C-alpha positions as CSV (number, residue, x, y, z in Angstrom):
1,M,-3.4,20.1,15.2
2,N,-3.5,16.4,16.1
3,A,-5.9,16.1,19.0
4,N,-3.4,14.1,21.1
5,W,-0.8,16.9,20.9
6,D,-3.4,19.6,21.5
7,K,-4.2,17.7,24.8
8,V,-0.5,17.6,25.6
9,F,0.0,21.3,25.0
10,Q,-3.0,22.0,27.2
11,I,-1.4,20.0,30.0
12,I,1.9,21.8,29.6
13,N,0.2,25.2,30.0
14,K,-1.6,24.2,33.2
15,P,-0.4,25.9,36.4
16,E,-0.7,22.6,38.2
17,R,-0.7,19.1,36.7
18,R,-2.2,16.0,38.2
19,I,0.3,13.2,37.5
20,I,0.1,9.6,38.6
21,G,3.5,8.2,39.3
22,L,4.0,4.4,39.2
23,M,6.7,2.2,40.7
24,S,7.1,-1.6,40.6
25,G,10.4,-2.7,42.1
26,T,12.4,-5.9,42.2
27,S,10.5,-7.1,45.2
28,L,7.5,-7.7,42.9
29,D,5.1,-7.2,45.7
30,G,2.8,-4.8,43.9
31,L,2.3,-1.5,42.0
32,D,2.8,1.8,43.9
33,I,0.3,4.4,42.5
34,A,0.7,8.0,43.7
35,L,-1.6,10.7,42.4
36,C,0.4,13.9,42.7
37,A,-0.4,17.6,42.2
38,V,2.8,19.1,40.6
39,K,3.5,22.8,40.3
40,G,6.5,24.6,38.7
41,K,9.6,23.0,37.3
42,G,13.3,22.5,38.2
43,S,14.3,23.8,41.6
44,D,10.9,25.5,41.9
45,T,9.0,22.2,41.7
46,S,6.4,21.5,44.5
47,V,4.5,18.3,44.9
48,R,1.5,17.3,47.0
49,I,0.5,13.7,47.2
50,L,-3.3,13.7,46.7
51,E,-3.8,9.9,46.9
52,F,-1.5,6.9,47.3
53,K,-2.0,3.1,47.4
54,T,0.0,0.0,46.7
55,V,-2.0,-2.6,44.7
56,P,-0.7,-6.1,45.5
57,Y,0.2,-8.5,42.6
58,T,-1.6,-11.8,42.5
59,D,0.5,-14.9,43.0
60,G,0.0,-15.9,39.3
61,F,1.1,-12.5,38.1
62,K,4.2,-12.6,40.3
63,K,5.0,-16.1,39.0
64,D,4.8,-14.9,35.4
65,I,7.2,-12.0,36.0
66,K,9.6,-14.2,38.0
67,S,9.7,-16.6,35.0
68,I,11.6,-13.9,33.0
69,F,13.1,-11.8,35.9
70,S,16.9,-11.4,36.0
71,K,17.4,-14.5,33.7
72,R,19.9,-14.5,30.8
73,D,18.0,-17.4,29.2
74,A,14.5,-16.0,29.6
75,D,11.9,-17.1,27.1
76,L,11.6,-14.4,24.3
77,Q,8.0,-15.2,23.7
78,M,7.2,-14.7,27.4
79,I,9.1,-11.4,27.5
80,S,7.1,-10.2,24.5
81,L,3.8,-11.3,26.1
82,M,4.6,-9.8,29.5
83,N,5.6,-6.5,27.9
84,A,2.0,-6.1,26.8
85,Q,0.5,-7.9,29.8
86,I,2.1,-5.8,32.4
87,G,1.0,-2.7,30.6
88,L,-2.6,-3.9,30.5
89,V,-2.6,-5.1,34.1
90,H,-1.0,-1.8,35.3
91,G,-3.6,0.1,33.2
92,G,-6.4,-1.8,34.9
93,M,-5.0,-1.2,38.4
94,I,-4.8,2.5,37.6
95,L,-8.4,2.7,36.5
96,E,-9.5,0.9,39.6
97,A,-7.4,3.2,41.8
98,I,-8.9,6.3,40.1
99,A,-12.4,5.0,40.6
100,S,-11.7,4.2,44.3
101,W,-10.6,7.8,44.8
102,G,-13.9,9.0,43.4
103,L,-12.3,10.4,40.2
104,K,-12.5,9.8,36.5
105,P,-9.6,9.3,34.0
106,D,-10.2,12.9,32.7
107,D,-9.2,14.1,36.2
108,V,-5.7,12.9,35.6
109,D,-3.3,14.7,33.2
110,V,-0.5,12.3,32.9
111,I,0.7,8.8,34.0
112,A,4.5,8.4,34.7
113,S,5.3,4.7,34.4
114,H,8.6,3.2,35.5
115,G,7.6,-0.2,34.2
116,Q,9.0,-3.5,35.5
117,T,12.8,-4.0,35.5
118,I,13.5,-7.6,34.3
119,F,17.3,-7.2,33.6
120,H,20.0,-4.7,34.4
121,A,23.3,-5.1,32.5
122,P,25.8,-2.3,33.0
123,Q,29.2,-2.9,31.5
124,S,30.6,-3.7,35.0
125,L,28.3,-6.7,35.2
126,H,28.1,-8.0,31.6
127,G,31.9,-7.5,30.9
128,L,31.5,-7.8,27.1
129,E,33.9,-5.6,25.3
130,G,32.4,-3.3,22.7
131,Y,28.9,-3.4,24.2
132,P,27.2,-0.5,26.0
133,N,25.4,-0.3,29.4
134,A,21.9,-1.7,29.1
135,T,18.8,-2.2,31.2
136,L,15.3,-3.4,30.3
137,Q,12.0,-2.4,31.8
138,I,8.8,-3.9,30.3
139,G,5.2,-2.9,30.7
140,D,4.5,-1.0,27.5
141,G,3.5,2.6,27.9
142,D,1.2,2.6,24.8
143,H,-0.8,-0.2,26.3
144,I,-1.2,1.9,29.5
145,A,-2.2,5.0,27.5
146,V,-4.7,3.2,25.4
147,K,-6.2,1.2,28.3
148,T,-6.7,4.3,30.5
149,G,-7.1,7.1,27.9
150,I,-4.4,9.1,29.7
151,V,-1.2,10.5,28.2
152,T,1.6,8.2,29.5
153,I,5.3,8.9,29.9
154,A,7.3,5.7,30.2
155,D,10.7,4.0,29.6
156,F,12.7,6.7,31.4
157,R,15.9,4.8,31.7
158,Q,16.8,4.6,28.0
159,K,17.7,8.3,27.6
160,H,20.0,8.0,30.6
161,L,21.8,5.1,29.0
162,A,21.9,6.9,25.6
163,A,23.6,9.9,27.2
164,G,26.3,7.8,28.8
165,G,24.7,6.8,32.1
166,E,24.0,3.3,33.4
167,G,20.2,3.8,33.5
168,A,20.3,4.0,37.3
169,P,19.9,5.4,39.9
170,L,17.5,8.0,38.6
171,A,16.5,9.1,42.0
172,V,19.2,11.8,41.9
173,Y,17.2,14.0,39.5
174,G,14.0,14.0,41.7
175,D,15.9,14.1,44.9
176,Y,17.8,17.2,43.9
177,L,14.7,19.0,42.8
178,L,12.5,18.1,45.8
179,F,14.7,17.7,48.8
180,S,17.8,19.9,48.6
181,K,17.9,22.4,51.5
182,P,20.3,25.3,51.9
183,G,22.5,24.8,54.9
184,E,21.8,21.1,55.5
185,D,23.8,18.3,54.0
186,R,21.4,15.4,53.3
187,I,21.7,11.8,52.2
188,M,18.5,10.3,50.7
189,L,18.9,6.6,51.4
190,N,16.6,4.2,49.5
191,I,16.6,0.6,50.7
192,G,14.7,-1.3,48.1
193,G,15.9,-4.5,46.4
194,I,19.1,-2.7,45.9
195,A,20.3,0.0,48.3
196,N,21.3,3.4,46.9
197,F,21.7,6.9,48.1
198,T,21.8,10.5,46.8
199,Y,24.0,13.1,48.5
200,L,22.5,16.6,48.5
201,P,25.1,19.3,49.6
202,G,23.7,22.1,51.7
203,N,25.2,24.7,49.4
204,G,22.9,23.6,46.6
205,D,25.7,23.0,44.1
206,A,24.3,20.6,41.5
207,S,27.8,19.7,40.4
208,K,28.4,18.2,43.9
209,V,25.3,16.1,44.0
210,F,26.2,12.5,44.1
211,S,24.1,9.3,43.6
212,T,25.0,5.7,43.4
213,D,23.9,2.1,44.0
214,L,25.6,0.6,47.0
215,G,24.9,-3.1,46.9
216,P,22.1,-5.4,48.2
217,G,19.2,-3.9,50.1
218,N,16.4,-6.4,50.5
219,T,16.9,-8.6,47.5
220,I,18.8,-11.5,48.9
221,M,16.9,-11.4,52.2
222,D,13.5,-11.5,50.3
223,Q,14.7,-14.3,48.1
224,Y,15.9,-16.3,51.1
225,V,12.7,-15.9,53.0
226,Q,10.6,-16.9,50.0
227,K,12.7,-20.1,49.6
228,N,12.8,-21.1,53.3
229,Y,9.6,-19.7,54.9
230,P,6.6,-20.9,52.8
231,G,3.9,-18.2,52.6
232,L,6.2,-15.3,53.5
233,Y,7.6,-12.9,51.0
234,F,9.9,-10.9,53.3
235,D,11.1,-10.6,56.8
236,K,8.2,-8.7,58.4
237,D,9.4,-6.3,61.1
238,G,12.9,-8.0,60.9
239,S,11.7,-10.7,63.3
240,I,13.6,-13.5,61.7
241,S,16.8,-11.5,61.5
242,A,16.5,-10.4,65.1
243,S,16.0,-14.0,66.2
244,G,19.4,-15.1,64.8
245,T,23.1,-14.3,65.3
246,S,25.2,-12.8,62.5
247,N,28.0,-15.1,61.5
248,G,31.4,-13.4,61.0
249,L,32.8,-16.0,58.5
250,L,29.8,-15.8,56.2
251,L,29.7,-12.0,56.5
252,D,33.4,-11.8,55.5
253,A,32.7,-14.0,52.5
254,L,29.7,-12.0,51.4
255,M,31.8,-8.8,51.5
256,K,34.4,-10.2,49.2
257,E,32.9,-8.9,45.9
258,D,34.7,-6.6,43.4
259,F,31.6,-4.5,43.0
260,L,31.6,-3.6,46.6
261,D,35.2,-2.3,46.3
262,A,34.6,-0.5,43.0
263,G,34.5,3.3,42.9
264,F,31.4,5.4,42.8
265,P,29.0,5.9,41.0
266,K,28.0,2.4,40.1
267,T,24.9,0.3,39.6
268,T,24.0,-3.3,40.2
269,G,21.0,-5.5,40.6
270,P,19.7,-9.0,41.5
271,E,21.6,-10.3,38.5
272,L,24.6,-10.2,40.9
273,F,23.2,-10.3,44.4
274,N,21.0,-13.3,44.6
275,L,20.7,-16.8,46.2
276,S,23.5,-18.1,44.1
277,Y,25.8,-15.3,45.5
278,L,24.8,-16.4,49.0
279,E,25.3,-20.1,48.3
280,K,28.8,-19.4,46.9
281,A,29.7,-17.4,50.0
282,Q,28.4,-20.2,52.3
283,K,30.5,-22.8,50.5
284,Q,33.6,-20.5,50.7
285,S,33.1,-19.9,54.4
286,A,32.0,-23.5,55.3
287,T,28.8,-22.1,56.8
288,T,26.3,-24.2,54.9
289,D,25.0,-25.7,58.1
290,L,23.9,-22.4,59.7
291,S,20.3,-22.1,60.8
292,T,18.0,-20.1,58.6
293,A,17.7,-17.5,61.4
294,D,21.4,-17.1,61.6
295,V,21.7,-16.7,57.8
296,M,19.0,-14.0,57.8
297,A,20.8,-12.2,60.7
298,T,23.9,-12.3,58.6
299,L,22.2,-11.1,55.4
300,C,20.7,-8.2,57.4
301,N,24.1,-7.3,58.8
302,F,25.5,-7.6,55.2
303,T,23.1,-5.0,53.9
304,A,23.8,-2.7,56.9
305,R,27.6,-3.2,56.5
306,V,27.4,-2.4,52.7
307,I,25.5,0.9,53.4
308,V,27.8,1.9,56.3
309,R,31.0,1.2,54.5
310,A,29.8,3.2,51.5
311,V,28.8,6.2,53.7
312,E,32.2,6.1,55.4
313,R,34.1,5.8,52.1
314,C,32.2,8.7,50.6
315,F,32.0,11.1,53.6
316,G,34.4,9.9,56.3
317,V,33.9,8.3,59.6
318,D,33.2,11.4,61.6
319,N,30.9,13.4,59.3
320,T,27.5,14.4,60.6
321,F,24.5,14.9,58.4
322,S,20.8,14.0,58.1
323,M,19.8,10.8,56.4
324,Y,16.3,10.4,55.1
325,M,15.2,6.8,54.4
326,S,12.7,5.3,52.1
327,G,12.0,1.9,50.6
328,G,11.0,-1.4,52.2
329,G,14.2,-1.7,54.2
330,M,13.2,1.2,56.4
331,H,10.4,-1.0,57.8
332,N,13.0,-3.5,59.1
333,P,13.8,-2.5,62.7
334,E,16.7,-4.8,62.9
335,L,18.3,-3.3,59.8
336,V,17.6,0.3,61.0
337,R,19.1,-0.6,64.5
338,R,22.3,-1.8,62.9
339,L,22.6,1.4,60.9
340,N,22.0,3.6,63.9
341,E,24.6,1.8,65.9
342,A,27.2,1.9,63.2
343,L,26.6,5.6,62.3
344,P,26.1,7.4,65.6
345,G,26.8,10.8,64.1
346,V,24.0,10.5,61.6
347,A,20.5,11.8,62.3
348,F,18.0,9.3,60.8
349,Y,14.6,10.3,59.5
350,T,12.2,9.1,56.8
351,T,11.0,11.3,54.0
352,A,7.8,11.7,55.9
353,S,9.7,14.5,57.7
354,L,10.0,16.2,54.4
355,G,6.3,15.9,53.5
356,I,6.6,12.8,51.3
357,D,5.3,9.4,52.3
358,P,8.4,7.2,52.2
359,D,6.5,4.3,50.7
360,A,5.3,6.6,47.9
361,K,8.7,8.3,47.3
362,E,9.9,6.4,44.2
363,A,6.5,6.7,42.5
364,V,6.5,10.4,43.3
365,L,9.9,10.9,41.8
366,F,8.8,9.4,38.5
367,A,5.9,11.9,38.6
368,V,8.5,14.6,39.0
369,L,10.6,13.2,36.1
370,A,7.5,13.3,33.9
371,N,6.8,16.9,34.8
372,E,10.3,17.8,33.8
373,T,9.8,16.0,30.5
374,L,6.8,18.2,29.8
375,V,7.9,21.6,31.2
376,G,11.4,21.4,32.7
377,D,14.8,22.6,31.7
378,V,17.8,20.2,31.8
379,V,19.6,20.3,35.1
380,N,23.4,20.4,34.7
381,F,25.1,18.2,37.2
382,G,28.5,18.9,35.7
383,D,30.4,16.8,33.3
384,R,30.5,13.7,35.5
385,Q,29.9,10.0,35.0
386,G,26.5,8.7,35.9
387,V,24.5,12.0,35.9
388,P,24.0,13.1,32.3
389,A,22.1,16.4,31.8
390,V,18.9,15.0,30.1
391,C,15.1,14.9,30.3
392,M,13.9,11.4,30.2
393,G,10.8,9.4,29.2
394,K,8.9,8.6,26.0
395,I,5.5,10.1,25.5
396,C,2.8,7.6,24.7
397,L,-0.5,9.0,23.3
398,P,-3.8,7.4,24.1
399,Y,-5.3,7.4,20.6
């Protein structure tokens, strides 16, 4: 037998697998690296986070990614170069993390790499008749596998697309396996660059599980801070937003977007929600002279309003349930305050209450997806749009 596949079969037959989950989001702040011990499969999956760290990106590396990020006219040569470069850089970061934990590459069974999204193009955004949903994550898995010597599972989103999904959000698969609880209706809210949630019914019925993007999370706020506050990458502790006053005219203009009124499930990205979107809304509402603090307060309120309206549309105004937050937005007290005020019947927690560091959650979910690729059975979410019954990820062998 080929030595690579012999190694894979040995990993499959282990009672517990050590899997490193990776996540690099649209904020481009760094690489989340979560070393997980994963047992079981499907609804019997259990995960322990053994180690976790976020390795920040250098300014030069961020600049290179931003040069091709969310641009229709991105340079093809740079895309090709960065596909390899991101894989090599991530591989180096993984090796450094492993060493810092006092481990060796042989102590890790599998790497689960999300890659770096550079363009998301569902049909609802590209609007081109005859063309399918599409998304592109770069950071080649073979480069990671060869660099580290560790079996790597990567490029998870393409199977989702091929089976009729939009390539996002994938959190529904891991959320269902890890966080469903009999007798408790839960919403797993992730506020990253884009806000999304997964609904987990207390009766455990997979056909009722529901996941969707909602609209902007941190993406416009982060872009605005980076443009107007040199040296800052985001609104730390929501201090800028809290110092301003939300403007009703601008908020109304921001809310006038077909995507926000479209049915669920749906996906989006910074291809739609960006500084150009804000500038257009300011012109339409004659609010171009607002102070930067007032713009930030309005953008924060915009994100909160998008989340609240989606929750009310899906579950009604008076529903009570538990909401577990993750993603960078949970660290913004001003945003969380607005959510609490608008949803008084909701009990807010973070996934720390469920034993998973909320900053590590997305990286952990990709470790779970990799485990399902190796040993899992397909979970049937019913014949519904957006949640095809598939196992995802391409296996990249180290030699």
